[in-house]
C-alpha positions as CSV (number, residue, x, y, z in Angstrom):
1,X,16.4,19.4,-72.3
2,X,19.3,21.9,-72.9
3,X,17.1,24.8,-72.1
4,X,16.0,23.4,-68.8
5,X,19.6,22.5,-67.9
6,X,20.6,26.1,-68.7
7,X,17.8,27.4,-66.4
8,X,19.0,25.2,-63.6
9,X,22.6,26.4,-64.0
10,X,21.4,30.1,-63.9
11,X,19.3,29.4,-60.8
12,X,22.3,27.8,-59.0
13,X,24.3,30.9,-59.9
14,X,21.6,33.2,-58.5
15,X,21.4,31.2,-55.3
16,X,25.2,31.3,-54.8
17,X,25.3,35.1,-55.6
18,X,22.4,35.9,-53.2
19,X,23.9,33.8,-50.4
20,X,27.1,35.7,-50.8
21,X,25.2,39.0,-50.7
22,X,23.7,38.2,-47.3
23,X,27.0,36.9,-46.0
24,X,28.9,40.0,-47.0
25,X,26.1,42.2,-45.6
26,X,26.4,40.5,-42.3
27,X,30.1,40.9,-42.3
28,X,29.7,44.6,-43.0
29,X,26.7,45.4,-40.8
30,X,27.0,42.8,-38.0
31,X,24.1,41.6,-36.0
32,X,23.9,44.2,-33.2
33,X,20.8,46.1,-32.2
34,X,19.4,47.6,-29.0
35,X,18.6,44.6,-26.9
36,X,20.7,42.1,-28.8
37,X,22.7,41.1,-25.7
38,X,19.6,40.2,-23.6
39,X,19.1,36.5,-22.9
40,X,15.9,35.4,-21.1
41,X,16.9,33.3,-18.1
42,X,14.0,30.9,-18.8
43,X,12.7,30.8,-22.4
44,X,9.7,28.8,-21.4
45,X,8.6,31.7,-19.2
46,X,10.2,34.6,-21.0
47,X,7.0,36.8,-20.9
48,X,6.7,36.3,-17.2
49,X,10.5,37.0,-16.9
50,X,10.0,40.5,-18.3
51,X,7.6,41.3,-15.4
52,X,4.8,42.3,-17.8
53,X,2.6,44.1,-15.3
54,X,2.4,47.7,-16.3
55,X,4.4,48.6,-19.4
56,X,4.5,45.6,-21.8
57,X,1.6,46.1,-24.2
58,X,0.4,43.3,-26.4
59,X,1.2,45.4,-29.5
60,X,4.8,46.0,-28.4
61,X,5.7,42.4,-28.1
62,X,8.0,40.9,-30.7
63,X,6.5,37.5,-31.1
64,X,8.8,34.6,-32.1
65,X,6.8,32.3,-34.4
66,X,7.1,29.2,-36.5
67,X,6.1,28.5,-40.1
68,X,4.1,25.3,-40.7
69,X,4.4,24.6,-37.0
70,X,3.0,21.1,-36.8
71,X,5.1,19.4,-39.5
72,X,7.6,17.6,-37.2
73,X,6.2,14.2,-38.1
74,X,4.6,14.9,-41.5
75,X,4.8,12.4,-44.3
76,X,7.1,9.3,-44.3
77,X,10.5,9.6,-42.7
78,X,13.4,9.8,-45.2
79,X,10.9,9.5,-48.1
80,X,8.3,12.4,-48.2
81,X,9.0,14.1,-44.9
82,X,12.0,16.2,-46.1
83,X,9.8,17.8,-48.8
84,X,7.3,19.2,-46.3
85,X,8.9,19.2,-42.8
86,X,9.4,22.8,-41.6
87,X,9.9,22.1,-37.9
88,X,11.8,19.3,-36.1
89,X,10.3,20.0,-32.6
90,X,6.8,19.2,-31.4
91,X,4.4,22.0,-30.6
92,X,5.0,21.6,-26.9
93,X,8.8,21.7,-27.4
94,X,8.5,24.9,-29.6
95,X,6.4,26.6,-26.9
96,X,8.8,25.6,-24.2
97,X,11.7,27.0,-26.3
98,X,9.9,30.3,-26.5
99,X,7.8,30.2,-29.7
100,X,4.6,32.2,-29.2
101,X,3.0,32.1,-32.6
102,X,1.8,28.9,-34.2
103,X,0.9,28.3,-37.8
104,X,-1.4,25.3,-38.1
105,X,-2.9,24.1,-41.4
106,X,-5.8,21.6,-41.3
107,X,-7.9,19.6,-43.8
108,X,-11.5,18.4,-43.5
109,X,-10.9,15.5,-41.2
110,X,-9.0,17.8,-38.7
111,X,-5.6,16.3,-39.6
112,X,-2.7,18.7,-39.9
113,X,-1.4,19.0,-43.5
114,X,1.1,20.8,-45.6
115,X,0.0,20.7,-49.2
116,X,-0.9,17.1,-50.0
117,X,1.0,15.5,-47.1
118,X,-0.7,14.9,-43.8
119,X,0.3,14.2,-40.2
120,X,-1.4,13.9,-36.9
121,X,-4.7,15.2,-35.8
122,X,-5.1,18.8,-34.6
123,X,-6.0,17.1,-31.3
124,X,-2.2,16.6,-30.8
125,X,-1.7,20.4,-31.3
126,X,-4.4,21.3,-28.8
127,X,-3.1,18.8,-26.3
128,X,0.4,20.3,-26.5
129,X,-0.9,23.8,-26.2
130,X,-3.0,23.0,-23.1
131,X,0.0,21.1,-21.5
132,X,2.1,24.2,-22.0
133,X,-0.6,26.5,-20.6
134,X,-1.0,24.3,-17.5
135,X,2.8,24.6,-16.8
136,X,3.0,28.4,-17.2
137,X,1.1,31.4,-15.8
138,X,1.7,34.5,-17.9
139,X,2.6,33.3,-21.4
140,X,0.3,34.5,-24.2
141,X,0.0,32.4,-27.5
142,X,-1.2,33.5,-30.9
143,X,-2.6,30.3,-32.4
144,X,-3.4,30.6,-36.1
145,X,-5.4,27.8,-37.6
146,X,-6.3,27.8,-41.3
147,X,-7.8,25.4,-43.7
148,X,-5.0,24.5,-46.1
149,X,-5.4,25.6,-49.7
150,X,-7.3,23.1,-51.8
151,X,-9.0,21.5,-48.8
152,X,-12.5,21.9,-47.3
153,X,-13.1,23.3,-43.8
154,X,-13.5,20.8,-40.9
155,X,-17.1,20.6,-39.9
156,X,-18.2,22.4,-36.8
157,X,-14.5,23.4,-36.2
158,X,-15.2,26.6,-34.2
159,X,-17.4,24.6,-31.8
160,X,-14.6,22.0,-31.4
161,X,-12.0,24.7,-30.7
162,X,-14.2,26.5,-28.2
163,X,-14.9,23.2,-26.4
164,X,-11.1,22.6,-26.2
165,X,-9.8,26.1,-25.4
166,X,-12.8,28.2,-24.3
167,X,-11.4,29.0,-20.8
168,X,-8.2,30.4,-22.4
169,X,-9.6,32.3,-25.4
170,X,-9.0,36.0,-25.7
171,X,-12.1,37.3,-27.6
172,X,-11.7,39.4,-30.8
173,X,-11.4,43.0,-29.6
174,X,-9.4,45.9,-31.0
175,X,-8.8,47.1,-27.4
176,X,-6.6,44.0,-26.7
177,X,-3.6,45.6,-28.6
178,X,-3.4,48.4,-26.0
179,X,-3.6,46.2,-23.0
180,X,-0.8,44.7,-21.0
181,X,-0.4,41.0,-20.4
182,X,-1.5,41.4,-16.8
183,X,-4.8,43.1,-18.0
184,X,-5.6,40.1,-20.2
185,X,-4.8,37.3,-17.8
186,X,-6.1,34.7,-17.1
187,X,-7.0,34.5,-20.8
188,X,-4.0,33.2,-22.7
189,X,-4.8,32.4,-26.3
190,X,-5.5,34.7,-29.3
191,X,-6.9,32.1,-31.8
192,X,-7.0,33.3,-35.4
193,X,-9.3,31.0,-37.4
194,X,-9.1,31.2,-41.2
195,X,-11.6,29.0,-42.8
196,X,-11.7,28.8,-46.7
197,X,-15.5,28.6,-47.2
198,X,-17.2,29.0,-43.8
199,X,-18.1,32.3,-42.3
200,X,-15.3,34.4,-40.9
201,X,-15.3,35.1,-37.1
202,X,-17.1,38.3,-36.2
203,X,-16.3,41.1,-33.8
204,X,-16.7,39.9,-30.2
205,X,-16.3,36.3,-31.2
206,X,-14.0,33.9,-29.3
207,X,-12.0,33.8,-32.5
208,X,-10.1,36.4,-34.5
209,X,-10.6,36.6,-38.3
210,X,-7.8,36.6,-40.8
211,X,-7.7,40.4,-41.1
212,X,-6.0,40.5,-37.7
213,X,-3.0,38.6,-38.8
214,X,-1.5,39.9,-42.0
215,X,1.7,39.2,-43.9
216,X,3.2,39.5,-47.4
217,X,4.3,36.0,-48.5
218,X,7.1,36.1,-51.0
219,X,7.4,32.7,-52.6
220,X,11.0,32.4,-53.5
221,X,14.1,30.3,-52.9
222,X,16.4,33.2,-53.3
223,X,17.5,34.4,-49.8
224,X,18.5,38.0,-50.6
225,X,15.3,38.5,-52.6
226,X,13.2,37.4,-49.6
227,X,15.3,39.4,-47.2
228,X,14.9,42.6,-49.2
229,X,11.3,42.0,-49.9
230,X,10.6,41.5,-46.2
231,X,12.2,44.8,-45.4
232,X,10.3,46.6,-48.1
233,X,6.9,45.2,-47.1
234,X,7.6,45.8,-43.4
235,X,8.6,49.4,-44.1
236,X,5.2,50.0,-45.7
237,X,3.3,49.0,-42.6
238,X,2.2,51.5,-39.9
239,X,4.1,51.3,-36.6
240,X,2.8,48.9,-34.1
241,X,1.6,51.8,-32.0
242,X,-1.0,52.8,-34.5
243,X,-2.3,49.6,-36.0
244,X,-5.0,47.1,-34.9
245,X,-3.7,43.9,-36.4
246,X,-0.6,41.7,-36.1
247,X,1.9,41.7,-39.0
248,X,4.1,38.8,-39.6
249,X,7.5,38.6,-41.3
250,X,8.7,35.1,-42.4
251,X,12.4,34.5,-42.1
252,X,12.1,31.7,-44.6
253,X,12.7,30.8,-48.2
254,X,10.6,28.2,-50.1
255,X,11.7,25.3,-52.3
256,X,10.5,25.7,-55.9
257,X,9.0,22.8,-57.9
258,X,11.4,23.4,-60.9
259,X,14.5,23.3,-58.6
260,X,16.3,19.9,-58.1
261,X,16.7,20.8,-54.4
262,X,13.2,20.7,-53.1
263,X,13.8,19.6,-49.5
264,X,12.9,22.3,-47.1
265,X,15.9,22.4,-44.7
266,X,18.7,23.0,-47.1
267,X,16.7,25.7,-48.9
268,X,15.6,27.5,-45.8
269,X,19.1,27.3,-44.3
270,X,20.0,29.9,-46.9
271,X,18.3,32.6,-44.8
272,X,17.9,30.9,-41.4
273,X,21.0,32.4,-39.8
274,X,20.2,36.0,-40.8
275,X,17.4,36.9,-38.3
276,X,19.6,39.2,-36.2
277,X,20.9,40.8,-39.4
278,X,17.3,41.5,-40.4
279,X,16.6,43.2,-37.1
280,X,19.8,45.2,-37.5
281,X,18.7,46.4,-40.9
282,X,15.2,47.2,-39.6
283,X,16.9,49.5,-37.0
284,X,19.1,51.0,-39.7
285,X,16.2,51.7,-42.0
286,X,13.9,53.1,-39.3
287,X,11.2,50.4,-39.5
288,X,12.1,48.3,-36.4
289,X,9.0,49.9,-34.7
290,X,6.9,48.0,-37.3
291,X,8.3,44.5,-36.5
292,X,5.9,42.4,-34.5
293,X,5.7,38.7,-35.4
294,X,8.9,37.2,-36.7
295,X,8.6,33.6,-37.8
296,X,11.0,30.9,-39.0
297,X,11.5,27.3,-40.1
298,X,13.3,25.0,-37.7
299,X,13.2,27.5,-34.7
300,X,16.1,27.6,-32.3
301,X,17.0,29.4,-29.1
302,X,19.0,32.1,-30.7
303,X,16.0,33.1,-32.9
304,X,13.9,33.3,-29.8
305,X,16.5,35.3,-27.9
306,X,16.7,37.9,-30.7
307,X,12.9,38.5,-30.6
308,X,12.9,38.6,-26.8
309,X,15.8,40.9,-26.7
310,X,14.0,43.4,-28.9
311,X,10.9,43.1,-26.7
312,X,13.0,43.7,-23.7
313,X,14.5,46.9,-25.3
314,X,10.9,48.1,-26.0
315,X,9.9,47.5,-22.4
316,X,13.0,49.4,-21.1
317,X,12.2,52.3,-23.4
318,X,8.6,52.4,-22.2
319,X,9.8,52.4,-18.6
320,X,11.7,55.5,-19.3
321,X,8.8,57.4,-20.6
């Protein structure tokens, strides 16, 4: 008992120390980077607002994404929901806010889940995606769907997805990275399907396999540890100009089972406000040309603006070449 209490005291000290490290770093370095002042006039149509006709290549977009995207109604309110909810907005609301990468976990019955907790059917996700697509013209979405760890793949799931999204699907093709949005339209969805046991999507398929969406997940509740690890792993990636896959950085920290605070929001708030600082440090360390997908829990407009601002800066730079 005493040993466990001692561990908890040390953990709280570590959290406090690391929160101060990030706060002090932000006070010292600030949050400025090339493009930081840009604000899209319409977040729902921010890709269209950049006039993506000639210069904005798919690989040069900085994609704002959400982590565990479809958890806004997971579990039982005020009981189990705080332990698994990573977003408060619906899929449609996230897309309208500017999110362009969705992280969806499913179980065998096609219900969305996060660990052992479940929520609505994936039908709700697809409905929201299609509603958003019907209301916009030039917005591209990366839709990642995976079978959650410990669960079996939904039967005939690829067939289901193709029936629902077939007209919008951008087929797996390395050449997509070097195309502009205009060259891809009217196709609108890059669907990355990650089954646990079923065969992986093959080249030319309507779906992209997991090798096209990579990340380095650091499972920690310590914000400075996650921040520094994100920088380290990002710096080890090739620049977006020379790779044929998407790389994701998660601006999140994760509740730990041996921590008395296991609700998602208070834990992830330890790093949530430092997205702009992260981009600033990427610029300072010379790895901002590697940043591509940037995801967060509880997405907000400022997070979207930061990603869009960096995209705008890349577009301006391309226009000058």
